C-alpha positions in Angstrom: 6.7 7.0 -11.4 5.8 8.4 -7.8 5.6 7.1 -4.2 2.0 7.3 -4.4 1.8 5.2 -7.4 4.4 2.8 -6.1 2.5 2.2 -2.9 -1.0 1.7 -4.7 0.7 -1.1 -7.3 2.2 -2.7 -4.2 -1.1 -3.0 -2.6 -3.0 -4.2 -5.4 -0.5 -6.9 -6.3 -0.5 -7.9 -2.6 -4.1 -8.6 -3.0 -3.7 -10.2 -6.3 -1.4 -12.9 -4.7 -3.5 -13.4 -1.9 -6.7 -13.5 -4.1 -8.3 -10.8 -1.5 -10.7 -7.9 -2.1 -9.9 -4.1 -1.0 -12.9 -4.8 1.6 -11.4 -7.8 2.9 -8.0 -6.4 3.2 -9.7 -3.2 5.1 -11.1 -5.8 7.4 -7.8 -7.8 8.2 -6.5 -4.1 8.7 -8.6 -2.5 10.9 -9.1 0.3 8.6 -12.2 1.7 7.1 -12.6 0.7 3.1 -12.4 4.5 2.3 -8.9 4.7 3.8 -7.7 2.0 1.2 -9.6 3.2 -1.6 -8.3 6.7 -1.3 -4.6 5.5 -1.6 -5.7 3.3 -4.8 -7.7 6.2 -6.5 -5.3 8.7 -6.1 -7.3 10.7 -3.2 -4.5 10.0 -0.8 -1.4 11.0 -2.4 1.0 11.1 0.8 -0.5 7.9 2.9 0.6 7.9 6.6 3.3 5.3 7.5 0.9 4.2 10.2 -1.8 3.2 7.5 0.6 1.2 5.6 1.8 -0.5 9.0 -2.1 -1.2 9.3 -2.1 -2.8 5.8 1.1 -4.8 6.5 -0.4 -6.0 9.7 -3.5 -7.2 8.0 -1.2 -8.9 5.3 1.1 -10.4 8.1 4.1 -9.2 6.4 6.5 -6.5 7.6 7.0 -2.9 6.5 10.4 -4.2 4.9 8.5 -6.7 2.9 6.1 -4.2 1.4 8.8 -1.8 0.8 11.4 -4.2 -0.5 10.5 -4.4 -4.5 12.5 -3.0 -7.5 9.6 -0.3 -8.1 10.3 1.1 -4.8 14.0 0.6 -5.3 14.0 2.5 -8.6 12.0 5.7 -7.4 13.5 8.8 -8.7 14.5 11.0 -5.6 12.0 13.6 -4.7 14.4 16.3 -4.4 16.5 17.4 -7.4 
């Protein structure tokens, strides 16, 4: 798994836990829905940290909480 997939999975997980749609997340995060959809559908393979921060703000979580998962902890090094 790569980082983009882990970010995608985490966004979907958090939306599922809260019962909110991608469009609702976009509204809460002050982002255009296309920005989130680009991450989810793989068009954006390297989302900006600022975009992830806005998503976290919309979900009322910290960046630490966003990235604190086994999925992120188990990512393989990008440089070998």
